[in-house]
N, C-alpha and C positions, 0 to 999 in steps of 0.2 A: 868393673863397669856396673853402675847402679841399675837395678831392675825397676821397670815401671810398675806403679801400683795396679792392683787388679781393676780398680774403678776409673782407670785413665780413659778420658775422652779427648778426641782431637779438639783443638781450639775452633771456636765458632767463626773466627775471622779468616779461616783458611778458605780457598775458593770452592773446595768440595768437601764440607764437613760431613762426616758420618758415611761417606761412600768413597769407593775407589775412584781414582782419576780415570776419566774416560779415555779410551785409546785414541791415538792421533788419527785424524781422517784428513788426508790432503785435499779431498774434494770439497770440504767445508770451507766457505769463504772465510778470509781472515777477520772480516768485520762482523761475523756472527759470534756473538759472546753470550755468556750466561745473562739472565735477566738483571742481576744486580750490577752488571757493568754497562747497562744501556745509558746512552747519553741523556743529559738533562733536557727536558722539554723546553722548546724556545719560548721565552716570555716576551710578549709584545709590550711596547711602551704604552702605559695607561695615559690616555689623553682625553681631556674634557673637550670634545669636539665643539660644543655649543659655545665655548668661550672664544673660539676662532671663527668658526663657520656655522652660522645660525641656520635654522630650517628654511629650506627654500633658496638658500644662496648658492652660488656656483663657484667652484674653485678652479682657477686657470693657472696651470703650473708650467714652468719653463720660461727662459728668457725671451724667446722669440714670440710664443703666444701672448706673453704679458705685453710686449711691445705692440703687437697687433691689436690687442684689446684697448690699449691706450689710443691707438690710431683710429679705432672705430668708435671711440668716445663711449665705451661701455660705462654704465653706472657702477663705479667701483666703491667699495666700502672700506677695505683696508689692504695694505700690501704687507705680506709676510716675507721676511728675509732672514737667512741664517747668518749669524754674525761672522763666521769664518769666510763667507763669500761676500761680505759687505763691499770690499774694495772693488771687486769685478762688477758689482751691481750698483755702483754709486750713481750712475746716470739715471737708473730707474727710480732710485730713492729720491734723488733731487727732483725728478719730474713729478713723482707722487706728491712730494711736499709742495711743489708749486701749484698743484691742483687741490691742495688742502685735503690730501687723503692720508689717513694716519698710516705710519710705518711701524710695524711691530716685529721685534726680533724674536725668533723661535729656534729651538734646537733642531738639528738636522733630523734626529730620530722623530721628533714631534711632527715635523713637516712630512716625513715619509709616512707616518701613521695617518695623517689627514688626507694625503693624496692617494694612498693605497699602492704606491710604487716609489722606487728610489731614483728616478730619473728626473726630479723636479729642478735640478741645477741650483737649488738653494733659494728659489724665489717663487712666490705664488701670489695671485691676486684674487681677493674675494669680491665678487660681483653680485649685483642683483640679478634675478632670473632673466634670461634672455627671452625676448618676445617669441611666442610660439608661431611657427610658420605652418603654412598649408600648401596644397597644391595649386590653389588659385594664385597665391602670392608668387609662386615660381613662374607661372604663366604671365602674370602682370610685370614681373621684373624683365622677362624676355621682350615683352611689348614695349616697355620703357626704353630698352636698348635698341630697339629696331631690329631685333634678330629673331631667327627661327628658334623655337623653344629647344633647349638642350638639357636633358635631365638625366641624372644618374639614380638608378634603383638598386638598392642593396637588399638582397633576399636572404635575411637571417644569417648575417655574419657573426661569428662567435669570438673573434680575436680583436681586442681593442686596437692593437697595432695595425692590423689590416684595415680597420674602420678609419683610423685617423690617416693612414697612408692614401686611401682612396679619396678621402676629403681633400687632401692636399693636391693630389693629381687632378681632381675635378676642378678645383679653383683655378689651377694653372692652365687647364684646358679650355676654360671659359664656360663651364657648366653654370647654369643658372640656379639649380637647386638640386638637393638630394632627398630621395624618399626612402624611408626604412620602416620596417614594422615596429610596433610598440612592444610585441611579445616575441620570445625566442630570438632575440638579437642582442648584440653587445651594446651596452649602454654608452651614452655620450659622456664617458667618464673623464677624470683628469688625464689618465693615461692616453685616451683617444685624442683628446684636445691637444696634448703635448706632441703626439705623433703627427697631427695635422699641421703643425707649425703655424698655428694662428688662422688657418683657412676657415675655421668655423665662424670667424667674425665677418666673412665676406660671402657666405653662402646662405640661401634659404633652405633650412632643414625642416622637413615635414615628416613627422611620425604618424603612421596611419594604422588602423586596426585591420582593414581588409586590403592586403597588398594586391591580390588578384583583381579585386574590384576597382581599386584605383587605376591599375593598368588598362582596364576596359574603359574607364572614363578618359584616360589619356589618349587611347585609340579613337574615341569618339571626337576628341578635340583635334585630330588630325596628326598625332604623332605616331611614328613607327616604332614598335617595340622590337629591340634587338638583343640577343643573347649570344653566349659563346658555349660551344659543346665540342669535345674532341673528336666526335664521330660526324660532325657536319660536313657536308660535301663542299661548300664554298669557303675559300680563305678569306680572311678579313681584308687583305689587300685587294681583292677583286670585287668588293662590295660597294655599292653606291650609298654612302652615309650622309648625303646632303639633305637639307631640309629639317623639318621637326623631328626630333629623334629622342628616344629614351633607351639607354643602355642598361641592361640588367646584369648584375654580377651575383653569382650564387655563393652559398656558404662554402667553407673550406673542406668539409667532408662530404656533404650529400650533393653539392651543386645546386642548380636551380630546382626548386620544388616542382611538383607536378601541376598544381593549380596555376602557378606562374608560367610554367613552360607552355601551357596550352594558350596562353595570351601572346606568345611571341609571334611576330610577323616574319622574322628572319633569324636564322641560326647560323653562326659563323664559327670557323675553326682557325686556331692559331697554329701554323705549321711549327713542328718540332723537328730539329735536325740532329740533335744530340741523343744520348742514351736516356736522359731524363724525359719522361713523356708526360710531365705535368708541371704546372706552374703555380706559384702562390696566388691566392685570390686577389691580393693587392697588385701584383705585377701583371696578371692577366687583364684585370679591369683597366689598369693604366694604359696598357697597349691599345685596347679598343677605344679608350677616351681619346687618345692623341691621334689615332688613325682617323677618327671622326673629325677631330679639331683641324687636321690637315686638309680636309675637303671643304671646310666651312670658310665663307669670306672673312676677311679681317674685320676688326671693329670699325664701324662706320665713323666718319669724322663728326665732330660736334657741329650742331646746327649754328649757322652764322659764323663759323670760325674762319679765320684768315687762311691764306695759303701757307703751305709749309715753309719753313725757314729756308730750306735748300732752294725753293723756287723764287724766293724774294732776293736771294743774293745775286749780285750781278755776275754774269759769266764773262770769261775772258773774250770770247768771240763776239758777244753782244755789245761790248763797250764801244767799238767804233761806230756801229750802227746807231746806237743811242746818241752818240756825240755829234753826228752829221746834221740832224735837224736842229740841234741847238745853235750850230754855227750859222745855219741858213736863216734862222728866224730874224736875227738883227738886220740882215740884208734886206729881207722882205720888208721889215718895218721901216728901214730908211727909204726904200722905194715908195712906199705909200705916204711918207711924210713929205717927199719933194714937192708933189703937186700942190699940196696944202700950204707950203711955205711960199710958193711964188705968188 
């Protein structure tokens, strides 16, 4: 057996050059490896955003939000479609072509980088900025509908998914507008718009700098400010939620902040019967919204409108009654004509 030379050194490509192999430790996670075996850093797709979405333009992602944007007649600039999803989105592409909106094909990774999430469903609509809403516009919309003002107030939500979920529930419950702070809140991002399923196109969205001051102004306009707290004495099912109302939903971690809590007129509790003693902010807010919607009157009929179709259809019992005068009229007419003929 040949002896190793005196200047022998271990090869540099061995995992532990120049030192002994460390002893096996069963407590060390398997994923913990030496630095040279760390995974490669994730490289994001380099995208020239200005070539697809210019400064100030809004990106609406998802099939349903894009449909609602078309229905709301948003000022669209271009429609972005992933070629692999073109067959499923052919109706949207044809509609955009009919409206003379350019249809641009982009890669899926490019659209994901533009939207900031991967739930875009292969389609996005680039629109001009939406008109800015304010609190007065919310009250005006309620007056135009002939309804008591119904407002949703979001106190510093952090999750875009919860933001969009509450917008969707608010529109379904008949809310006239949503108020949220400009700072320390989840932005109206493409992910939030996708989660709202297009509800953003049918709501007045008002971003305010002073949320507590805005609630004071709403209270002066006759609205009651209602919030939820797990330690409240009254359950939401026992509360009177009729009339002008503003429902406040707190953030996911801290709940309703102190300045906003001091503006509340009524604090309600959602009873919990299971072992889980807390609800997601989107779920808790939706429960309060539909509890209030159930106590509000239905939408008023349009002015000058005709009777419902059911009322205009003839009933089986009313047919003989309606037929008797028709048979009697010719007889009366004949009796009236007899003296004139003589």
